[in-house]
Rosetta silent file (secondary structure, phi, psi, omega in degrees, C-alpha in Angstrom):
SEQUENCE: MRKLNLLFFAVVAVLMTAMTAVAQAPAAAANTGDGDVGLKAIAAGVGFAIAVFGGALGQSRIGAAACEGAARNPGAAAKIQTMMILGLALIESLVLFALVIVFVKT
SCORE:     score description
SCORE:     0.000 S_00000001
   1 L     0.000  -36.293 -179.169    0.000    0.000    0.000 S_00000001
   2 H   -66.925  -38.382  178.338    2.888    2.339    0.795 S_00000001
   3 H   -66.015  -36.946  178.544    4.433    1.780   -2.643 S_00000001
   4 H   -64.575  -41.938  177.330    1.111    2.548   -4.281 S_00000001
   5 H   -64.166  -42.047  179.236    0.855    5.835   -2.387 S_00000001
   6 H   -63.548  -43.175  178.124    4.424    6.736   -3.320 S_00000001
   7 H   -63.566  -41.834  179.231    3.765    5.966   -6.981 S_00000001
   8 H   -60.886  -47.398 -179.066    0.557    8.003   -6.925 S_00000001
   9 H   -68.164  -31.894  176.640    2.266   11.062   -5.440 S_00000001
  10 H   -66.764  -42.764  178.523    5.166   10.751   -7.884 S_00000001
  11 H   -65.181  -41.767  178.106    2.774   10.720  -10.842 S_00000001
  12 H   -63.039  -40.509  179.456    0.848   13.679   -9.436 S_00000001
  13 H   -64.355  -42.179  178.458    4.088   15.611   -8.931 S_00000001
  14 H   -65.330  -42.630  179.278    5.203   14.968  -12.509 S_00000001
  15 H   -65.537  -39.766  178.754    1.824   15.994  -13.893 S_00000001
  16 H   -67.201  -34.406  176.828    1.747   19.175  -11.813 S_00000001
  17 H   -68.363  -38.115 -179.991    5.229   20.066  -13.018 S_00000001
  18 H   -72.230  -22.515 -179.062    4.180   19.504  -16.628 S_00000001
  19 H   -63.331  -29.342 -179.909    1.108   21.706  -16.204 S_00000001
  20 H   -66.190  -31.815  178.757    3.270   24.833  -16.127 S_00000001
  21 H   -74.902  -31.212 -177.903    4.449   24.139  -19.671 S_00000001
  22 H   -81.201  -26.759 -172.625    0.909   23.568  -20.915 S_00000001
  23 L   -86.622   37.586  177.327   -0.595   26.611  -19.195 S_00000001
  24 L   -92.106  155.668  178.621    0.977   29.192  -21.518 S_00000001
  25 L   -70.204  141.461 -179.645   -0.996   31.811  -23.365 S_00000001
  26 H   -64.299  -26.093 -179.327   -1.770   30.892  -26.980 S_00000001
  27 H   -67.512  -27.455 -179.136   -0.496   34.280  -28.170 S_00000001
  28 H   -65.481  -37.931  178.767    3.029   33.438  -27.014 S_00000001
  29 H   -73.049  -31.051 -179.132    3.292   30.580  -29.499 S_00000001
  30 H   -71.031  -28.984 -178.640    1.859   32.719  -32.307 S_00000001
  31 H   -73.746  -27.554 -177.044    4.548   35.366  -31.849 S_00000001
  32 H   -75.892  -25.948 -179.266    7.455   32.959  -32.329 S_00000001
  33 L    89.305  -17.612  179.407    6.369   31.847  -35.784 S_00000001
  34 L  -128.422  104.695 -176.135    7.132   28.196  -34.978 S_00000001
  35 L   -74.390   -9.251 -177.500    4.492   26.485  -32.879 S_00000001
  36 L   -88.799   -3.249 -176.439    6.571   23.316  -32.463 S_00000001
  37 H   -63.490  -44.448  179.656    9.253   24.888  -30.282 S_00000001
  38 H   -64.054  -40.592  179.215    7.374   24.207  -27.055 S_00000001
  39 H   -67.004  -36.683  177.502    6.642   20.625  -28.039 S_00000001
  40 H   -65.077  -38.911  179.971   10.292   20.067  -28.946 S_00000001
  41 H   -66.678  -41.373  178.311   11.359   21.405  -25.562 S_00000001
  42 H   -65.442  -43.096  179.127    8.930   19.139  -23.719 S_00000001
  43 H   -64.099  -39.696  178.431   10.020   16.124  -25.764 S_00000001
  44 H   -65.182  -40.686  178.768   13.688   16.931  -25.141 S_00000001
  45 H   -64.681  -42.638  178.914   13.039   17.246  -21.406 S_00000001
  46 H   -66.476  -41.797  178.829   11.177   13.946  -21.249 S_00000001
  47 H   -62.902  -42.048  178.949   13.858   12.211  -23.317 S_00000001
  48 H   -68.581  -34.881  177.447   16.631   13.521  -21.123 S_00000001
  49 H   -62.911  -39.916  177.289   14.715   12.511  -17.998 S_00000001
  50 H   -64.608  -41.080  179.034   14.494    8.966  -19.327 S_00000001
  51 H   -63.930  -42.186  179.473   18.234    8.975  -20.077 S_00000001
  52 H   -66.182  -41.299  179.266   19.057   10.224  -16.581 S_00000001
  53 H   -61.337  -45.213  178.541   16.742    7.642  -14.997 S_00000001
  54 H   -64.107  -40.547  178.139   18.407    4.838  -16.944 S_00000001
  55 H   -64.186  -42.484  179.029   21.864    6.117  -16.093 S_00000001
  56 H   -64.805  -38.769  177.907   21.042    6.368  -12.401 S_00000001
  57 H   -63.590  -45.276  179.273   19.635    2.851  -12.415 S_00000001
  58 H   -63.560  -41.948  179.779   22.761    1.500  -14.098 S_00000001
  59 H   -66.110  -38.106  179.107   25.082    3.344  -11.748 S_00000001
  60 H   -67.199  -37.241  178.565   23.239    2.094   -8.686 S_00000001
  61 H   -68.239  -38.241  177.645   23.429   -1.481   -9.907 S_00000001
  62 H   -64.255  -43.845  179.329   27.150   -1.138  -10.610 S_00000001
  63 H   -62.503  -42.560  179.570   27.740    0.286   -7.130 S_00000001
  64 H   -65.408  -41.966 -179.908   25.755   -2.462   -5.459 S_00000001
  65 H   -67.281  -36.406  178.691   27.524   -5.182   -7.420 S_00000001
  66 H   -67.342  -41.810  177.894   30.931   -3.678   -6.631 S_00000001
  67 H   -63.652  -42.115  179.477   30.168   -3.539   -2.905 S_00000001
  68 H   -65.588  -41.718  179.022   28.931   -7.110   -2.958 S_00000001
  69 H   -65.507  -40.209  178.322   31.967   -8.289   -4.897 S_00000001
  70 H   -68.862  -32.688  178.497   34.394   -6.529   -2.559 S_00000001
  71 H   -70.631  -34.753 -179.973   32.598   -7.987    0.460 S_00000001
  72 H   -76.144  -35.522 -177.224   32.846  -11.509   -0.936 S_00000001
  73 L  -137.585   87.031 -177.037   36.471  -11.218   -2.009 S_00000001
  74 H   -63.185  -23.308  179.797   38.379   -8.412   -0.253 S_00000001
  75 H   -68.695  -25.771 -178.623   41.567   -9.333   -2.094 S_00000001
  76 H   -99.208   13.774 -175.727   40.059   -8.331   -5.425 S_00000001
  77 H   -61.677  -35.935 -178.659   38.658   -5.017   -4.164 S_00000001
  78 H   -66.337  -44.311  178.541   41.213   -2.938   -6.106 S_00000001
  79 H   -65.981  -40.305  179.800   40.375   -4.588   -9.434 S_00000001
  80 H   -63.951  -41.043 -179.659   36.655   -4.363   -8.711 S_00000001
  81 H   -65.593  -39.597  178.492   36.962   -0.655   -7.878 S_00000001
  82 H   -62.554  -45.974  179.116   38.867    0.023  -11.113 S_00000001
  83 H   -66.380  -35.257  178.911   36.235   -1.749  -13.202 S_00000001
  84 H   -65.327  -44.921 -179.523   33.452    0.016  -11.290 S_00000001
  85 H   -64.531  -38.676  177.066   34.925    3.467  -11.947 S_00000001
  86 H   -63.866  -43.593  178.097   35.339    2.632  -15.644 S_00000001
  87 H   -64.386  -41.489  178.083   31.720    1.475  -15.861 S_00000001
  88 H   -63.747  -39.700  179.308   30.463    4.561  -14.041 S_00000001
  89 H   -65.219  -40.031  179.489   32.430    6.829  -16.377 S_00000001
  90 H   -67.092  -40.926  178.353   30.989    5.124  -19.449 S_00000001
  91 H   -65.613  -42.956 -179.753   27.415    5.382  -18.164 S_00000001
  92 H   -65.551  -34.351  177.919   27.889    9.038  -17.234 S_00000001
  93 H   -66.954  -33.933  176.325   29.327    9.769  -20.678 S_00000001
  94 H   -66.992  -38.452  178.022   26.185    8.327  -22.265 S_00000001
  95 H   -66.714  -41.473  177.468   23.994   10.575  -20.113 S_00000001
  96 H   -66.239  -34.479  175.530   26.101   13.607  -21.046 S_00000001
  97 H   -63.871  -39.416  176.359   25.846   12.595  -24.702 S_00000001
  98 H   -63.157  -37.993  177.369   22.051   12.583  -24.310 S_00000001
  99 H   -63.796  -41.099  178.117   22.286   16.101  -22.840 S_00000001
 100 H   -63.169  -42.858  178.843   24.284   17.284  -25.855 S_00000001
 101 H   -62.241  -38.846  178.643   21.697   15.788  -28.206 S_00000001
 102 H   -61.288  -44.706 -179.123   18.929   17.576  -26.288 S_00000001
 103 H   -70.113  -32.881  179.732   20.663   20.939  -26.710 S_00000001
 104 H   -71.861  -39.396 -174.909   21.427   20.337  -30.388 S_00000001
 105 H   -79.963  -18.417 -179.027   17.887   19.272  -31.298 S_00000001
 106 L   -98.109    0.000    0.000   16.058   22.103  -29.530 S_00000001
């Protein structure tokens, strides 16, 4: 039941945050000459949010696996830490690449 409440409030929070983008005056879009700019910005924001969510999930799994591996075999902790840092750097570079794509496309 607690997870259901948490999910409900998370969805409500996301919808309330998105309402500010929708609640713009129609004249503002007519002045720009390109009515798709707002939709592109919303799509870029949603796409980047998905990329960040995936990156955070991957990084948390790498961290958990590294801690578990070091706890099981303390002698290999140095190698595990090196591989963990390399994996974290690669995941973070993918998220930053998604950010660059967002800025280029909008």
